[in-house]
BALOPA-438080 format. One record per residue: residue number from 1; residue in three letters; z, y, x of N, C-alpha, C in turn. Coordinates in steps of 0.05 Angstrom, whole numbers. Atoms other than C-alpha are relative to their C-alpha. Example, Ala and Ser with C-alpha at 12.3 -4.5 7.8 and 13.67 -1.06 7.14 Angstrom:
REM residues 2
+-----+------+--------+--------+--------+--------+--------+--------+--------+--------+--------+
:  nr : rest :    n.z :    n.y :    n.x :   ca.z :   ca.y :   ca.x :    c.z :    c.y :    c.x :
+-----+------+--------+--------+--------+--------+--------+--------+--------+--------+--------+
:   1 :  ala :      0 :    -24 :     18 :    156 :    -90 :    246 :      0 :     24 :     18 :
:   2 :  ser :     -1 :    -24 :    -16 :    143 :    -21 :    273 :     14 :     22 :    -15 :
+-----+------+--------+--------+--------+--------+--------+--------+--------+--------+--------+
This chain:
REM residues 200
+-----+------+--------+--------+--------+--------+--------+--------+--------+--------+--------+
:  nr : rest :    n.z :    n.y :    n.x :   ca.z :   ca.y :   ca.x :    c.z :    c.y :    c.x :
+-----+------+--------+--------+--------+--------+--------+--------+--------+--------+--------+
:   1 :  met :     11 :     21 :     16 :  -1742 :   -112 :   2796 :     17 :     -4 :    -25 :
:   2 :  arg :    -15 :      4 :     25 :  -1723 :   -121 :   2723 :     12 :    -28 :     -2 :
:   3 :  ser :    -14 :     26 :      2 :  -1675 :   -177 :   2705 :    -17 :    -21 :    -14 :
:   4 :  thr :     17 :     20 :     13 :  -1729 :   -210 :   2662 :    -16 :    -15 :     20 :
:   5 :  tyr :     15 :     14 :    -21 :  -1764 :   -228 :   2728 :     18 :    -15 :     19 :
:   6 :  trp :    -17 :     14 :    -20 :  -1707 :   -245 :   2776 :     20 :    -19 :    -12 :
:   7 :  leu :    -20 :     17 :     12 :  -1659 :   -276 :   2727 :     -9 :    -29 :     -4 :
:   8 :  pro :      8 :     28 :      3 :  -1700 :   -339 :   2710 :      1 :    -16 :     26 :
:   9 :  pro :     -3 :     16 :    -24 :  -1707 :   -362 :   2783 :     29 :     -2 :      9 :
:  10 :  ala :    -28 :      1 :     -8 :  -1634 :   -344 :   2797 :     15 :    -20 :    -17 :
:  11 :  leu :    -13 :     20 :     18 :  -1611 :   -385 :   2736 :     -9 :    -28 :      7 :
:  12 :  trp :     11 :     27 :     -7 :  -1656 :   -443 :   2757 :     13 :     -9 :     27 :
:  13 :  met :    -14 :      8 :    -25 :  -1624 :   -441 :   2827 :     28 :     -9 :     -6 :
:  14 :  ala :    -27 :      9 :      8 :  -1556 :   -447 :   2793 :     -1 :    -28 :    -12 :
:  15 :  val :      3 :     27 :     12 :  -1581 :   -507 :   2753 :     -4 :    -21 :     22 :
:  16 :  ile :      5 :     19 :    -23 :  -1606 :   -540 :   2818 :     26 :     -5 :     14 :
:  17 :  met :    -26 :      4 :    -14 :  -1538 :   -528 :   2851 :     19 :    -17 :    -17 :
:  18 :  trp :    -16 :     16 :     18 :  -1503 :   -557 :   2790 :     -8 :    -30 :      1 :
:  19 :  leu :     10 :     28 :     -1 :  -1548 :   -619 :   2792 :      6 :    -13 :     27 :
:  20 :  ser :     -6 :     12 :    -26 :  -1531 :   -628 :   2866 :     29 :     -7 :      3 :
:  21 :  ser :    -28 :      8 :      1 :  -1458 :   -639 :   2847 :      1 :    -29 :     -8 :
:  22 :  asp :     -4 :     28 :      8 :  -1429 :   -706 :   2825 :    -16 :     -7 :    -25 :
:  23 :  val :     15 :      4 :     25 :  -1466 :   -696 :   2758 :    -27 :    -13 :      5 :
:  24 :  gly :     26 :     11 :     -6 :  -1532 :   -713 :   2791 :      0 :    -23 :     19 :
:  25 :  ser :     -1 :     23 :    -19 :  -1508 :   -772 :   2833 :    -15 :    -24 :    -12 :
:  26 :  ala :     15 :     24 :      9 :  -1547 :   -838 :   2830 :     17 :    -16 :    -19 :
:  27 :  glu :    -18 :     16 :     18 :  -1486 :   -871 :   2798 :      0 :     11 :    -28 :
:  28 :  his :      0 :    -12 :     27 :  -1488 :   -822 :   2740 :    -28 :     -3 :    -13 :
:  29 :  thr :     27 :      1 :     12 :  -1564 :   -820 :   2730 :     -9 :    -28 :     -8 :
:  30 :  glu :      8 :     27 :      7 :  -1570 :   -896 :   2730 :     10 :     -9 :    -27 :
:  31 :  his :    -11 :      7 :     26 :  -1527 :   -900 :   2667 :    -18 :      7 :    -23 :
:  32 :  trp :     17 :     -7 :     22 :  -1578 :   -864 :   2624 :    -30 :     -4 :      8 :
:  33 :  leu :     29 :      2 :     -7 :  -1643 :   -868 :   2665 :     -9 :    -29 :      2 :
:  34 :  val :      9 :     28 :     -2 :  -1645 :   -943 :   2680 :     -5 :    -13 :    -27 :
:  35 :  pro :      8 :     11 :     27 :  -1641 :   -962 :   2605 :    -26 :     10 :    -10 :
:  36 :  ile :     26 :    -10 :      8 :  -1699 :   -916 :   2592 :    -23 :    -14 :     15 :
:  37 :  leu :     20 :     14 :    -16 :  -1738 :   -947 :   2649 :     -4 :    -29 :     -9 :
:  38 :  arg :      2 :     28 :      9 :  -1721 :  -1017 :   2624 :    -15 :     -1 :    -27 :
:  39 :  met :     14 :     -1 :     25 :  -1747 :   -997 :   2555 :    -30 :      4 :      5 :
:  40 :  leu :     28 :     -5 :     -6 :  -1812 :   -970 :   2585 :    -13 :    -23 :     15 :
:  41 :  ala :     11 :     22 :    -16 :  -1821 :  -1029 :   2632 :     18 :    -25 :     -3 :
:  42 :  pro :    -17 :     23 :      5 :  -1787 :  -1090 :   2601 :     -5 :    -24 :     18 :
:  43 :  trp :      8 :     21 :    -18 :  -1823 :  -1136 :   2650 :     13 :      3 :     28 :
:  44 :  ala :     -9 :     -6 :    -27 :  -1790 :  -1103 :   2711 :     26 :    -15 :      7 :
:  45 :  ala :    -24 :     13 :    -11 :  -1740 :  -1142 :   2753 :     21 :     21 :      8 :
:  46 :  pro :    -21 :    -19 :     -7 :  -1673 :  -1109 :   2771 :     -7 :     16 :     26 :
:  47 :  ala :      7 :    -14 :    -25 :  -1699 :  -1092 :   2841 :    -22 :     21 :     -5 :
:  48 :  gln :     22 :    -19 :      7 :  -1761 :  -1060 :   2811 :     11 :     24 :    -16 :
:  49 :  leu :    -13 :    -22 :     15 :  -1718 :  -1019 :   2762 :     15 :     18 :     19 :
:  50 :  glu :    -14 :    -16 :    -20 :  -1676 :   -996 :   2821 :    -20 :     18 :     15 :
:  51 :  ala :     20 :    -15 :    -14 :  -1739 :   -975 :   2858 :    -11 :     23 :    -18 :
:  52 :  leu :     10 :    -21 :     18 :  -1765 :   -938 :   2796 :     20 :     22 :     -4 :
:  53 :  his :    -21 :    -19 :      2 :  -1698 :   -904 :   2789 :     -1 :     19 :     24 :
:  54 :  gly :      2 :    -17 :    -24 :  -1704 :   -879 :   2861 :    -24 :     18 :     -1 :
:  55 :  leu :     24 :    -16 :      1 :  -1775 :   -856 :   2850 :      3 :     23 :    -21 :
:  56 :  ala :     -4 :    -20 :     21 :  -1755 :   -819 :   2786 :     18 :     23 :     11 :
:  57 :  arg :    -17 :    -20 :    -12 :  -1700 :   -783 :   2825 :    -15 :     17 :     20 :
:  58 :  lys :     16 :    -15 :    -19 :  -1749 :   -763 :   2880 :    -20 :     18 :    -16 :
:  59 :  gly :     17 :    -16 :     17 :  -1797 :   -740 :   2825 :     14 :     24 :    -12 :
:  60 :  ala :    -16 :    -22 :     10 :  -1742 :   -697 :   2797 :      3 :     22 :     21 :
:  61 :  his :     -1 :    -20 :    -22 :  -1734 :   -663 :   2865 :    -26 :     16 :      1 :
:  62 :  leu :     26 :    -13 :     -1 :  -1809 :   -649 :   2866 :     -3 :     20 :    -23 :
:  63 :  leu :      3 :    -17 :     24 :  -1808 :   -620 :   2795 :     19 :     24 :      1 :
:  64 :  glu :    -18 :    -23 :      1 :  -1746 :   -577 :   2802 :     -7 :     22 :     20 :
:  65 :  tyr :      8 :    -20 :    -19 :  -1772 :   -543 :   2864 :    -28 :     12 :     -5 :
:  66 :  ala :     26 :    -12 :      9 :  -1842 :   -535 :   2835 :      6 :     22 :    -20 :
:  67 :  val :     -8 :    -21 :     19 :  -1809 :   -497 :   2778 :     12 :     24 :     14 :
:  68 :  leu :    -13 :    -22 :    -15 :  -1767 :   -456 :   2827 :    -21 :     17 :     14 :
:  69 :  gly :     21 :    -15 :    -14 :  -1828 :   -437 :   2869 :    -17 :     16 :    -20 :
:  70 :  ala :     17 :    -14 :     20 :  -1868 :   -418 :   2806 :     16 :     24 :    -11 :
:  71 :  leu :    -16 :    -22 :     11 :  -1810 :   -375 :   2779 :      2 :     23 :     20 :
:  72 :  trp :     -1 :    -22 :    -20 :  -1802 :   -337 :   2845 :    -27 :     13 :      4 :
:  73 :  phe :     27 :    -12 :     -2 :  -1877 :   -328 :   2850 :     -5 :     20 :    -22 :
:  74 :  arg :      3 :    -18 :     24 :  -1879 :   -298 :   2780 :     17 :     25 :      4 :
:  75 :  ala :    -17 :    -23 :     -3 :  -1820 :   -253 :   2796 :    -10 :     19 :     21 :
:  76 :  leu :      9 :    -18 :    -21 :  -1850 :   -227 :   2860 :    -27 :     13 :     -6 :
:  77 :  val :     26 :    -11 :      6 :  -1921 :   -217 :   2834 :      2 :     20 :    -23 :
:  78 :  arg :     -2 :    -17 :     24 :  -1904 :   -188 :   2765 :     23 :     20 :      2 :
:  79 :  gly :    -23 :    -17 :     -2 :  -1836 :   -159 :   2780 :     -1 :     20 :     22 :
:  80 :  arg :      1 :    -18 :    -24 :  -1849 :   -129 :   2849 :    -29 :     10 :      6 :
:  81 :  gly :     27 :     -8 :     -4 :  -1925 :   -123 :   2846 :    -11 :     -8 :     28 :
:  82 :  leu :      9 :      8 :    -27 :  -1933 :   -161 :   2912 :    -27 :    -14 :     -1 :
:  83 :  asn :     25 :     15 :     -3 :  -1999 :   -189 :   2936 :      6 :    -30 :     -4 :
:  84 :  pro :     -6 :     28 :      6 :  -2004 :   -262 :   2911 :      6 :    -17 :     24 :
:  85 :  arg :     -5 :     16 :    -24 :  -2009 :   -291 :   2981 :     27 :      6 :     13 :
:  86 :  arg :    -26 :     -8 :    -11 :  -1949 :   -252 :   3006 :     22 :    -11 :    -18 :
:  87 :  ala :    -20 :     10 :     19 :  -1910 :   -270 :   2943 :      3 :    -30 :      3 :
:  88 :  ala :     -2 :     29 :     -3 :  -1927 :   -344 :   2954 :     16 :     -7 :     25 :
:  89 :  trp :    -15 :      5 :    -24 :  -1900 :   -342 :   3025 :     30 :      5 :     -4 :
:  90 :  ile :    -28 :     -6 :      4 :  -1836 :   -308 :   3004 :     13 :    -20 :    -19 :
:  91 :  ala :    -10 :     20 :     19 :  -1827 :   -355 :   2945 :      5 :    -27 :     14 :
:  92 :  phe :     -3 :     25 :    -15 :  -1837 :   -414 :   2992 :     25 :      1 :     18 :
:  93 :  val :    -24 :     -3 :    -18 :  -1785 :   -388 :   3042 :     26 :     -1 :    -16 :
:  94 :  ile :    -24 :      1 :     16 :  -1734 :   -375 :   2987 :      6 :    -28 :    -10 :
:  95 :  ser :     -4 :     27 :     11 :  -1745 :   -444 :   2956 :      8 :    -19 :     21 :
:  96 :  leu :     -7 :     18 :    -21 :  -1742 :   -480 :   3022 :     28 :      5 :     10 :
:  97 :  gly :    -27 :     -7 :     -8 :  -1680 :   -442 :   3042 :     21 :    -11 :    -20 :
:  98 :  trp :    -18 :     11 :     20 :  -1648 :   -462 :   2976 :      2 :    -30 :      2 :
:  99 :  ala :      0 :     29 :     -3 :  -1668 :   -534 :   2987 :     19 :     -9 :     23 :
: 100 :  ile :    -18 :      6 :    -23 :  -1632 :   -534 :   3055 :     29 :      5 :     -9 :
: 101 :  leu :    -27 :     -5 :      9 :  -1570 :   -502 :   3023 :      9 :    -21 :    -20 :
: 102 :  asp :     -6 :     21 :     20 :  -1574 :   -553 :   2966 :      8 :    -26 :     14 :
: 103 :  glu :     -7 :     25 :    -15 :  -1574 :   -612 :   3015 :     26 :      3 :     15 :
: 104 :  thr :    -25 :     -5 :    -14 :  -1518 :   -580 :   3055 :     23 :     -3 :    -19 :
: 105 :  his :    -20 :      2 :     20 :  -1478 :   -574 :   2991 :      5 :    -30 :     -7 :
: 106 :  gln :     -3 :     29 :      7 :  -1492 :   -648 :   2975 :     15 :    -15 :     22 :
: 107 :  ser :    -15 :     14 :    -21 :  -1465 :   -668 :   3043 :     30 :      3 :     -3 :
: 108 :  leu :    -28 :     -5 :      4 :  -1398 :   -640 :   3021 :     11 :    -14 :    -25 :
: 109 :  val :     -8 :     14 :     25 :  -1397 :   -680 :   2955 :      2 :    -30 :      6 :
: 110 :  pro :     -4 :     28 :     -8 :  -1368 :   -750 :   2965 :    -20 :    -20 :    -12 :
: 111 :  thr :     19 :     19 :     13 :  -1416 :   -784 :   2915 :    -29 :      7 :      6 :
: 112 :  arg :     28 :     -7 :     -6 :  -1478 :   -750 :   2944 :     -4 :     -2 :     30 :
: 113 :  thr :      7 :      1 :    -29 :  -1515 :   -754 :   3011 :    -21 :     21 :      5 :
: 114 :  ala :     21 :    -19 :     -7 :  -1556 :   -701 :   3046 :    -23 :    -15 :     13 :
: 115 :  ser :     24 :     14 :    -10 :  -1627 :   -719 :   3064 :    -22 :     20 :      8 :
: 116 :  gly :     23 :    -16 :     -9 :  -1681 :   -685 :   3105 :    -25 :     -7 :    -16 :
: 117 :  thr :     23 :      8 :     16 :  -1731 :   -725 :   3065 :     -1 :     15 :    -26 :
: 118 :  asp :     -1 :    -15 :     25 :  -1707 :   -691 :   3002 :     -9 :     29 :      4 :
: 119 :  val :      9 :    -27 :     -6 :  -1717 :   -623 :   3034 :    -31 :      1 :      2 :
: 120 :  ala :     30 :      2 :     -2 :  -1789 :   -644 :   3051 :    -13 :     -3 :    -27 :
: 121 :  ile :     11 :      3 :     27 :  -1801 :   -667 :   2980 :      3 :     26 :    -16 :
: 122 :  asp :     -4 :    -25 :     13 :  -1772 :   -602 :   2954 :    -22 :     20 :      9 :
: 123 :  gly :     21 :    -17 :    -11 :  -1820 :   -564 :   3000 :    -27 :     -6 :    -11 :
: 124 :  ile :     26 :      8 :     11 :  -1879 :   -604 :   2975 :     -2 :      8 :    -29 :
: 125 :  gly :      0 :     -9 :     28 :  -1860 :   -590 :   2903 :     -6 :     30 :     -2 :
: 126 :  thr :      4 :    -29 :      0 :  -1857 :   -516 :   2918 :    -29 :      6 :      7 :
: 127 :  leu :     28 :     -5 :     -9 :  -1924 :   -518 :   2955 :    -20 :     -7 :    -22 :
: 128 :  leu :     18 :      7 :     21 :  -1957 :   -554 :   2897 :     -2 :     22 :    -22 :
: 129 :  ala :      0 :    -21 :     20 :  -1935 :   -501 :   2847 :    -13 :     25 :     10 :
: 130 :  leu :     12 :    -24 :    -11 :  -1955 :   -445 :   2893 :    -30 :     -3 :      4 :
: 131 :  gly :     28 :      5 :     -2 :  -2022 :   -478 :   2906 :    -15 :      4 :    -27 :
: 132 :  val :     11 :     -4 :     27 :  -2035 :   -480 :   2831 :     -1 :     29 :     -6 :
: 133 :  ala :     -1 :    -28 :      6 :  -2014 :   -408 :   2826 :    -21 :     16 :     14 :
: 134 :  leu :     20 :    -14 :    -16 :  -2061 :   -385 :   2881 :    -28 :     -9 :     -5 :
: 135 :  leu :     27 :     11 :      3 :  -2120 :   -431 :   2871 :     -8 :     -6 :    -28 :
: 136 :  gly :      6 :      9 :     27 :  -2115 :   -448 :   2798 :      0 :    -30 :     -1 :
: 137 :  trp :     -1 :     29 :      4 :  -2114 :   -518 :   2769 :    -24 :    -14 :     12 :
: 138 :  arg :     24 :     14 :     -9 :  -2186 :   -535 :   2786 :     -1 :     -1 :     31 :
: 139 :  gly :      1 :     -1 :    -29 :  -2182 :   -512 :   2858 :     21 :    -18 :     13 :
: 140 :  thr :    -21 :     17 :    -11 :  -2116 :   -548 :   2870 :     -7 :    -29 :     -4 :
: 141 :  ala :      8 :     28 :      6 :  -2140 :   -612 :   2836 :    -23 :     -9 :     18 :
: 142 :  asp :     23 :      7 :    -17 :  -2205 :   -610 :   2876 :      9 :     -5 :     29 :
: 143 :  arg :    -10 :      4 :    -28 :  -2169 :   -602 :   2943 :     18 :    -25 :      2 :
: 144 :  ala :    -17 :     23 :     -1 :  -2117 :   -654 :   2926 :    -17 :    -26 :     -2 :
: 145 :  thr :     17 :     23 :      2 :  -2172 :   -703 :   2906 :    -14 :     -6 :     26 :
: 146 :  ala :     13 :      4 :    -26 :  -2209 :   -692 :   2971 :     20 :    -11 :     21 :
: 147 :  met :    -21 :     10 :    -19 :  -2144 :   -702 :   3011 :      6 :    -30 :     -5 :
: 148 :  leu :     -6 :     28 :      7 :  -2129 :   -767 :   2974 :    -23 :    -19 :      8 :
: 149 :  leu :     23 :     16 :     -7 :  -2200 :   -793 :   2984 :     -1 :     -4 :     31 :
: 150 :  trp :      0 :      2 :    -29 :  -2197 :   -777 :   3059 :     23 :    -18 :     10 :
: 151 :  ala :    -22 :     18 :     -7 :  -2129 :   -811 :   3063 :     -7 :    -29 :     -5 :
: 152 :  gly :      8 :     27 :      7 :  -2157 :   -872 :   3027 :    -21 :    -11 :     20 :
: 153 :  leu :     20 :      9 :    -18 :  -2217 :   -875 :   3073 :     11 :     -5 :     28 :
: 154 :  leu :    -10 :      2 :    -27 :  -2182 :   -862 :   3140 :     23 :    -20 :      2 :
: 155 :  gly :    -23 :     18 :      0 :  -2117 :   -899 :   3123 :     -9 :    -29 :     -5 :
: 156 :  gly :     11 :     26 :      6 :  -2155 :   -957 :   3092 :    -16 :    -12 :     23 :
: 157 :  gly :     16 :      9 :    -23 :  -2203 :   -961 :   3150 :     17 :     -9 :     23 :
: 158 :  leu :    -18 :      8 :    -22 :  -2146 :   -962 :   3200 :     14 :    -26 :     -6 :
: 159 :  leu :    -12 :     25 :      7 :  -2111 :  -1017 :   3161 :    -19 :    -24 :      1 :
: 160 :  leu :     20 :     21 :     -3 :  -2176 :  -1057 :   3159 :     -2 :     -9 :     29 :
: 161 :  val :      2 :      6 :    -29 :  -2180 :  -1053 :   3235 :     25 :    -15 :      9 :
: 162 :  val :    -25 :     13 :     -8 :  -2106 :  -1071 :   3244 :      2 :    -28 :    -11 :
: 163 :  asn :      0 :     27 :     13 :  -2111 :  -1129 :   3195 :    -19 :    -19 :     13 :
: 164 :  ala :     20 :     17 :    -13 :  -2174 :  -1155 :   3229 :     11 :     -9 :     27 :
: 165 :  leu :    -11 :      7 :    -27 :  -2140 :  -1153 :   3298 :     23 :    -19 :     -3 :
: 166 :  ala :    -23 :     17 :      4 :  -2078 :  -1187 :   3270 :     -7 :    -26 :    -14 :
: 167 :  gly :      9 :     24 :     14 :  -2119 :  -1239 :   3232 :     11 :     -2 :    -28 :
: 168 :  ile :    -11 :     -1 :     27 :  -2091 :  -1217 :   3164 :    -22 :      7 :    -19 :
: 169 :  ala :     20 :     -7 :     21 :  -2133 :  -1216 :   3101 :      5 :     28 :    -11 :
: 170 :  ser :     -3 :    -28 :     10 :  -2146 :  -1145 :   3076 :     -3 :      2 :    -30 :
: 171 :  gly :      2 :      0 :     29 :  -2160 :  -1163 :   3004 :    -15 :     23 :    -12 :
: 172 :  val :     13 :    -22 :     15 :  -2175 :  -1103 :   2960 :     -7 :     24 :     17 :
: 173 :  leu :      8 :    -22 :    -18 :  -2179 :  -1056 :   3019 :    -30 :      0 :      6 :
: 174 :  trp :     28 :      1 :     -5 :  -2250 :  -1081 :   3029 :    -16 :     14 :    -22 :
: 175 :  leu :     13 :    -15 :     22 :  -2266 :  -1047 :   2962 :      9 :     29 :      0 :
: 176 :  thr :    -10 :    -27 :      3 :  -2221 :   -986 :   2963 :    -10 :     19 :     22 :
: 177 :  ser :      9 :    -18 :    -22 :  -2241 :   -958 :   3031 :    -29 :      8 :     -3 :
: 178 :  pro :     28 :     -8 :      5 :  -2316 :   -961 :   3018 :     -3 :     17 :    -25 :
: 179 :  ala :      1 :    -16 :     25 :  -2304 :   -934 :   2948 :      8 :     29 :      6 :
: 180 :  ala :     -8 :    -27 :     -8 :  -2268 :   -874 :   2978 :    -22 :     14 :     15 :
: 181 :  ala :     22 :    -11 :    -15 :  -2326 :   -863 :   3026 :    -23 :      8 :    -19 :
: 182 :  leu :     22 :     -6 :     19 :  -2377 :   -866 :   2969 :      7 :     25 :    -17 :
: 183 :  leu :     -9 :    -23 :     16 :  -2336 :   -817 :   2927 :     -1 :     26 :     16 :
: 184 :  leu :      2 :    -24 :    -17 :  -2331 :   -768 :   2985 :    -29 :      8 :      4 :
: 185 :  leu :     28 :     -6 :     -3 :  -2406 :   -773 :   2996 :    -11 :     12 :    -26 :
: 186 :  ala :      9 :    -11 :     26 :  -2419 :   -761 :   2921 :     10 :     28 :     -4 :
: 187 :  arg :    -11 :    -27 :      2 :  -2373 :   -700 :   2922 :    -16 :     19 :     17 :
: 188 :  his :     15 :    -17 :    -18 :  -2410 :   -672 :   2982 :    -28 :      6 :    -11 :
: 189 :  met :     27 :     -4 :     11 :  -2478 :   -683 :   2949 :      0 :     18 :    -24 :
: 190 :  leu :     -3 :    -17 :     23 :  -2455 :   -651 :   2884 :      5 :     29 :      8 :
: 191 :  ala :     -5 :    -27 :    -10 :  -2429 :   -591 :   2922 :    -25 :     13 :     10 :
: 192 :  arg :     25 :    -10 :    -11 :  -2496 :   -583 :   2957 :    -20 :      7 :    -23 :
: 193 :  ile :     17 :     -5 :     23 :  -2533 :   -588 :   2891 :      8 :     26 :    -15 :
: 194 :  arg :    -10 :    -24 :     14 :  -2488 :   -535 :   2859 :     -7 :     25 :     16 :
: 195 :  leu :      7 :    -23 :    -17 :  -2500 :   -488 :   2919 :    -29 :      7 :     -2 :
: 196 :  gly :     29 :     -4 :      1 :  -2575 :   -498 :   2913 :    -11 :     10 :    -26 :
: 197 :  arg :      9 :     -9 :     27 :  -2578 :   -480 :   2839 :     -4 :     30 :      0 :
: 198 :  pro :      3 :    -29 :      3 :  -2607 :   -411 :   2825 :     19 :     11 :    -21 :
: 199 :  lys :    -18 :    -12 :     18 :  -2558 :   -364 :   2791 :    -15 :     13 :    -23 :
: 200 :  thr :     15 :    -11 :     23 :  -2578 :   -345 :   2720 :     14 :     24 :    -11 :
+-----+------+--------+--------+--------+--------+--------+--------+--------+--------+--------+
């Protein structure tokens, strides 16, 4: 494999390892990230800014491993000529292995903590990038939309039942759960209409 293919993911892995040092600790990122968040959300209370800071850090995990998965996928498909599905599995294994090593490294840094949740987030980021690579943007967005609607319908329905049994008001859930059901029904009907159209 030519260096133009394997060098970008290898360099990105080095960047990830550098960020897992003290440089990427919460104490360091809050000095520059919290002021930006305060500027974007001047109404936010300190506790909300802290929560947004945490979410931004988790989002960074998702993004950095999405990039790593995409770079390895590119290297394996273009550089090695592997079948895209096989390349996706190998890219996922490499990225997940690096996520585990990354968290192990963080456990040795006094200002950092290792987290299995972060490994899971890293894996999800990798899977998202590989899903886009295999299915394309439309296919990935379509499947993600269906999953979110099913989660809204089933999760919302379950919460409605639990709230009813506990005597707690469900508020907006009475709108969101039926809305998810209607959107799923509309998607199903549109898919049937598209299948029934004659090809021109």
